[in-house]
N, C-alpha and C positions, 0 to 999 in steps of 0.2 A: 504494500500500500504506500503510495507516494503522496506527499502534500502537493497542492496545486502549484504548477510552475508559474513564475513571474513573467508576465508579458512585457517585454521591453518595447521601447519605441513610442510610448505614449507621453504626453506632456500634461502638466497639471496647472490648472488655473481655477481659482475659486474666489468668489466674492467674500469680503470680510463680513462677519455678522457678530451680533452681540453674544457674549459668553454668559450672561446672567440668566437666571431662571425667570421666566416671564411672570408678570403680574397679571392675574386673571381678571378679566373684565366681565360684566354681566353677560350671560349667555343669550344668544339669539339663534333660534332654529329656523330652518328653511325647508321647503318641500324637497323631496328627493330629486326631482327633476324640475328645471325651470319651465315656465309656461311656454307654449309654442311661440317662437319668434323672439324669445327673450333670452339672450345669452348672458355672459358675465357682465357686459356693459349695462344691459337692461336691469339686471339685479342690483348693480351699484346705484343706478339712477333711482330705483325704487327705494333704496336705503336712504338716499338723500331726501326723498320726499318725507321721510319720517323726522327729519331734523326740524327744529323750531324755525318758523318762517323768518324771524329776525336774523337767525344765523345764516339762512340762505341769502337774504338780502345783503348781508355783509360780505358775501363771497363775490369776487369779481369773476367774470366768465372764464378768464384764463385759470384762476385758482380752482374753480369748480371742475373744469375739465381735467386739470392736473391731479386733483384729489381723487377723482373717480378712476382715472387711468392708472395711478400708482398703487391702487389697492389699499389705500390708507384706511378704508372702512372694512377691514377684514372681518369676516363673519365667524361665529362659533357654531358648529354643527354638532348637536348632542346625539349620542347613541346610547341606548339602554341595553343591558344584557338580555332582557326578555324580548327584545325586538320591537317594543312599543315606541311610538313616535314616528316621525317622518322618515327616519333612516333605520331600516331593520337590522343592518349589519355595519360593521366598521368599513367594509369594502364599499357599501353604498354611499356612505358619507364621504369617503375619499374621492369617489367618482364624481360626486356633486360639488366638491370643494373647488374653489378658485385659488389663485396664487395668494399665499400669505394667510389663508384661513386656518382655523383651529378645529380639530375634531376632538371633542370632549367626551370622555367615556364615563358613564355613570358607574357607581359602585356595584359590585357583583362579579360574577364569573362569566366571561365571554367564551363560548365554545362553538364548534362546528364551522361549516363552510361560510365564508364571508367574514369570519372573525379570526382567521389565521391565514398565513401565506400572503399577506397583504404587502403591496408595494406602496411607496410613499407618493405615487402619482406623478412621476416625472419631475419636471423642474418647478414644481409648485411652491416649494419652500414651506410645506405644511408643518404644523405642530400637532402632534397627537399626544394627548395628556389625559390624566384622570381629572374628573370634576373636583374631587375632594383633595387631590394632591397627596393622597395616602396610598402607596403601592400595596399595602397589606389588604386593602379593601377593594382594589380594582385589579382584577386578575384575568389574564388571557391564558386559558388552558388549551394548549395546542393539541392535546390528546394524540401525540405522535408516537410512532414506534417504527421498528425496522421494516415491517411489512407495509405500514401505512404512514410514511414520513410527513410531518408538517412542522414548520417553524412559525414564529410569531410574525416577523416583519423582514422585508428585504428592501434595500435601496441600491439601485444598480446603475444610475445614469447621470452621475455628476451633479446631483442636487447639492448645493452648497449651503442651504439654509434650513434643512429639515431638522426637527426636534422631536424627541420622545421623552415624556416626563411623567413620573409618579405612577408607574405601571409595573405589575409583576408579570413576568412571562415564565410559564412552567410547563413541564412535560413536552417540550419540543424535541423533535428528532429531525435533524437536518436532512432535507431532500438531497439526492445524489446527483445534483447538477450544479454548475458554477453560477450561471445566470440565464435569463431567458434568451439572450441574443446569441449565445455560442452554439455552434453545431455539435461540439463534443459534449456529451452529458457527463462522462466520467462515472466512476463507480463509488468514489468516496463521498460520504454524506458530509455536508458542510454547514456550519452555523446553526446549531440546534435551536437557538432563539432568534438571532439576528444575523443576516448576511449583508456586509457592506462591500461594494465593488465599484470599480470604474470612476475614480476621482470624486467620490462622495465625501461630504463632511458632516455626517450625522452627529448631532449633539444629543447625548443621553444623560438625563439628570434624574436622580432620586428614584432609580428603578431597582427591582429585585429580579435576579435570574436564578431560578431554583429547579434542580432536577431535570435539566436539559442535557441532551447528548448528541454526539455526532462523531464521525471519524476524525474530522478536522474542525476544531473550535466548538467545544461542547456548548458554550453559551453564545459567543460572538466570534465570527470569522471575518477578517478584514483583508481585502486584496487591492491590487491595482492602484496604488497611490491614493487610496482613500485615507482620510484622516479623522476617524471617529474620536470625539472627545467625550470621555465617560467620567461623570462626576457624581460623587455621593451615592454610589450603587453598591449592591450586595450580590455576591456570586457564591451560591452555596449548593453543594452536592451535584455539580455538573460533571459530566464525564466525557472523555474523548481519547482517541489514540494520540493526537497531537493537540495540546492546548486545551485542558479541561475548562478553563475560564475564558481566556481570550487568545485567539490565534491570529498571527499577522504574517502575511507573505507579501512583500513589496508595498506594505502600508506603513502608516506612522500613527498608531493609536496613542492617545494621551489619557492617562488615568490619574484622577485627582480624588483624594479622600474616599477611597473605596475599601471594601472589606471582602476578602476571599476566605471561605471556610469549607473544609471537607470536600474539596474538589479532587478529581482523580484523572490521571492520564498516564500513558506509557512514557511520554516525554512532556514535561511542562504542565504540572497539575493546575497551576494558576495561570501562567503566561508562557506563550511559545512564540519566538520570533524566528521566522525562516530567513531566506536570503533577501537582501535589500531592505530598505526601510529602517524603522526604529520603533522602540517602545519606551516611552517616557513615563515614569511613575513617581508620584509625590503623595505623601501623607496617606499611605495605603498599608493595609494589613493583609498578609498572605500567610494563613495559619492552618495547621492541622489537616493538610492534604492527606488523603488516605492511600494514594498511590502516586508514585513519581515525585520528583523534586518540585520545589516551589516554582521554578522557572527553567526554561531551556532555550538556548539559541544555537543556531547551526554554525556560527562563525564568530571568532574573536572573543576576548575577555571583555566583560562589562558591556556587552552589546545591548543589554537591557539596563537602563540607567535609572536608579532609584534614589530618592532624596526623602529624608524624614519618614522612613517606612520601617515597618516591623515584619520580619520574616521569621516564623517560628513553628517548630513542632511538625514539620512536613516529613512524611515517612521517607521520601527519597532524598532528603537533604534540604537545607535552607539557603544559605548564601553560596549556591553552587550553580552550575549550568550556564554561567555567563551573566548572572545578575550581580550588580555591584553599584557603588555610588558613595554618598556621603551623608553624615548625620543620621545613620540608620541604626537599628538595634535588632537583637534577636532575643525576645523575652515573651513569656506568656502574656497575651494581651488582657487576660482576666475578663472575658465576656461575662455578662450577668447570667445568661442561661442560653448558651449556644445550642444545646440539645433541643430547646423549644423554639429556636429561631430568633432569640433575643440577643442581638449583637451589640447592645449598649455596653458600656464599660463600667467596671467597678471603680470606686473612688481611687484605689491604690494602683490602678492599671498604669503600666509604663507608657501607655499610649494616651493617657489623659493629659490635658494641658499642664497640670501641675507637676507631672513627672516625666514628660517626654524630653528628648534632647533639646538643649537651649535653642530657642527661636523656632521650634517646630510647631508648638501648639497641639491641637487635637490631631490624632492619627486615626484613620479609619472613617467609616461612613456614619457611625452613630456616636452620640455624646455620652458622657457619664450618666448612668441610669440607675445605679444601685450602690448601696454601701458595700464596701469590700467584704465579701463573705469570709467568715472565719473558717479556715479549713480544719475539718475534724479528721484525725488520723484513722487509718483502718483499725478494725477490732479483731485481734487474733485470739480472743478468749474462747471462741466457739469452734476453733479449728479441729478438724478430724482428718483421718487419712482414708483414702479409697484405693484399694480395699483395705479394711482394718485388720484382716486376717489373711495369711498366706498359707494355702494348702493345695495340693500335697507338698511335703518337703522333699523335693526332688533335686535340690541344689541348683536349680536354674534361677536366672534373674527374672524378676517380675516388675512391671511398671507400677509405680505407686504415685499418687497425687495428693497434695494438700487441698482440702476443700473446707468450706464453711467460714472462710475469712470474709468479713463484710466491711463496707465503707459507709458511714452515715451520710456522706454527701453523694453517694452513688458514683464516685470516681472509679475508673478502671484500676484494678489492683495487679501489681506485678509481685510474684512470690519467688524468692531466691533461697535455695537450700544452702545453709551455712555449715552444717555438719550432720552426721548420723552416728549415733552411738548405740551400743548393745550391751546386754548383761551377760553375754557369754564370750569366751575368747575367740579370736581368729584362729583358724586351723585347729579347732578343738577336736578331741576324740569323739567319734561318732557323728561328726557333721560332714564327713567326706573330705575334710582337710582342703577345702577350697578357700581361696583368699584373692582379692578382698571380698567383703560381703555387701558392699554398696558401691555404686558407680553412677556417674552422670553421663548420659549419652545426649550431648547437646544440652537442652534444658530439661530433659526427662530424667527423673530419679528412678533408679532400679535397685531393688533389694533382693538378696538371695533367699530363696525359700528353703531354709534349713535350720536345724536346732540340734542340741546335744542329745546323745542317747540316754538310757535310763539313769545311770549314775557313773560319774567319772571323776578321777582326780586330775586336776588341771593346774598348770602353773599360771598364777595371776600376778601381774605387776603391782607392787606396792611401793610407792615413791620410786627410789632408784634401785630397790632390791626386788626380789621375787620370793614368793612363798607358795607352798603347795596347799591347795584347798579342795575339798570334796564338794562337788555340785551335783544335785539331783536333777535329772532331766525333767524340768517342769515347764518347758516351752521357752522360746526366745522372745525377748521384748526389744524391739528397735525403738529408739526415740529420735525423731527427726527434728532438727533445729532449723528454724527458717526466719526470714525477715520479709515483711510485706510492705510495699511502698505504693503511694497513690499518685505519683508523678507531680505532686504539688507541695512536696516537702514533708508530708505526713508519712509516718511509718510506725510499725509495731513489730515486735519479735515474739515468737512463741515456739511451742513444741507440741508434737502429736505423736502417738505411739502406734506401732504395728505389732501384732502377735503372730508368732509361728508356733502353734500349739504342739505339745508332745504327741497328743493323739486327739481324737474327736469323740471320746466317750461322753455320755451325758454329763453336763455340768463342767465340761473342760474349760480351762482358762490358762492364761500365762501369768506367772509370778515373776515380778521384777526383782532379781537378786542384787540389784545395784549396777548402774551403768559403769562399765570398766574400760572400754576401748572404743576408738573410732572405727566404724565399719568400713571406712575407706582405707584403713591400714595405718602405718606401713605393715607389710607382711613379714618382715624379718622377725626373729631369726629363722623361722621354719622354712622360708623360701626367699633367700636373699636375691637382690637384683644381680644380674650378671655383670662382669666387669666391662670396661669400655669396648673391648674387642669381641664381646659376646662369648668368650671362652672361659669365663670365670667359674668359680665354684657355685654349686647350687643349680637348681633347675632353670634352664633358659626359658624365657617367655615366648609363648606362641602367639601373643597378641600385644598390642600397644598397652603399656602400663604407665600410670602417672602416680608417683609417690606423694605422700602427704608433705606439703612444704614445711621446711624447718625455718622458723621465723624468729629473728631477734629484732630489736628496735632499729638496727642499722641495715639489716639485709635479710633476704629470704633466699634459701637454697631449695631449688626445685629439681628433683631427680625423676628421670623417666627412662623407659627402655623401649627399644624397637625390635620387633621380631625379624625385620629384614631391612635392607637399604631402601631409602625412599625419601620423599619430600616431607618436611615437618614444619608445622606452624605452631608456635607457642606464644600465646597472647595473654594479656591481663586486662580485665575490665572491672568496673565498680558495680555496686549493687543496682544502679540504675541502668546497667547495660552499656555504659559509655566506655570506649576504648581508652586504656590507660598507658599500656606499653606493649611493644612487640619484642619478645625475648629470643625468638628463633624464627627464621623463615628461610630455610635452605635445604639442600639435599644432605642427608646424614646417613652414616653407616649403621648397621644393626648393632645392638648392644646397649649398654648403659650410657646415659648422658646426664650431665648436671649443669645447671645454670644458676648463677648468683645474681640477684636483683637488688639494687640499692633502694631501700624503702625509707631511708632516713628523712627524706623531704616530704613524705606522704602524710596526709591527715589520717588520724586513727580511724579504724573501721575495718569492714570486711571487703576484700577484693577476691577476684576469682582468676585462677590460672586455667587456661583452656588449651589443650593440645589437640591438634588435628593431624592425623597421619594414617595412611593405609585405610582410608574410608572409615576411620573411627574417630569420634570426638569424645574426649574425657575432660571433666572439670573438677577442680579441687579448690576449696576455700583457702584464702590467705588472710589471717587475722593479724592486723598491724595494731599493736598496743602502745 
């Protein structure tokens, strides 16, 4: 699938026009069609007849003719969602409108033929706006999908004065053609809500684009030296392959005081700039995209220029893909209730005028609208493990998950395993002498389904010495230690236990004899790691192994072993999943390896070492005290 190519050889000329949002005048409605023999001049003359007689007497013939011909008496044509009134659809009003007229949409939901796929009517310079000025109450529902594509509006022929104000466009699915005049239809769908093409200068103010989709430009696609100016608009949950929010190819969109939230695209969830043209962004938020980086451009660094803007929390990256600029930030904008579509800002928001970078003022489409919510941390007190019991004890690893952790604010929770301990020794008699008994495969914790036999004497570590103690086989108790975070600075720590019963007779249970060792190991002395050339004493490893890190305040020593030569990646990340360090990224020989990591400059807390080799991923906690 390719984005639409830029057509060279065209020139741009556009008349200057006002950038301000219009002041709404009293509405005047007209019949859908002028009476026979009465064109636009006739209608203007009829309007003049409504003026006070004195005003007409004060007009000279030259002024009168000039006033009528210039369209200074622009009309407002009102359209209601239920089709009542002289204009049953938006299309009917556009067809009846003359140069400079306004099509005003009543509050409600506009659907069906005539209320979607509308062109702005040529070079008329029309304004299409909501009567109320509130996009939340005036909605164009395109009802489009891949099988039956429809968008809201398109402007295709060099109109330099068209405006769209105070309207929501939703559920658009861009048709698979570029514009009406081209012979090639193309296969890519373009502009889920709006298509701008061929030297047009559409002004878009105070609009909402929600849940629109296309291959190119989920909400807006701009081509061919068009220069859409987009001010105080919200883009939410729009999707595309290229440009979930706004796509530009050979165009020069300008965005001022806009908010992008939850958009998705393979490339450029918020913004996409193809070859030629530019995208200029000011006082805009691009946050929490669910797929793809915040922006993408096909050539050059900083080819999308941003000023006083906040780019944060986008799954594919924030200040990447060619977006850059000055006086910007990357911080949680603290929306009051984004999940409910409320993108006003909390008082403490870094985008609020009191906290934004000096001279920036308000960032985003919405003002401060709520007191800063007090973040409540997750609650770990009700945590359990699923499954809570491992049976049968066949020495195999089983997936286990922490469940039951809640967050009072409803924030998404991330759980990180910090350790697993057990009340029976590693490599104990009757447990098959397997070690270790816990491992991490990526983010998945696995525990070994095994326990001691009926009664055994085992060697237990006591401080730096060892002593022999008799244990009765009464089941194994694993205790999982974990930390839960909410992504907003709140966290809790907790434990939950798993039982591997001795048997399943009625009333069976596990008795915790006291947690004694980490289930992750180390497995010495019963099975030492091989030496560096793989020929050391003890059993050689047949799979990748990662030892428990040996940590002091100054350094951490991480030992690992490879069953064969191969590429190894050893990285460290924090509890929030952020990359901290890369300790190894090279081809290494089989056998034992050791890496020393300087932790003297790190904040105290839990970090995680992750090794990836031979299609195996293992993770170990590193506790810096």
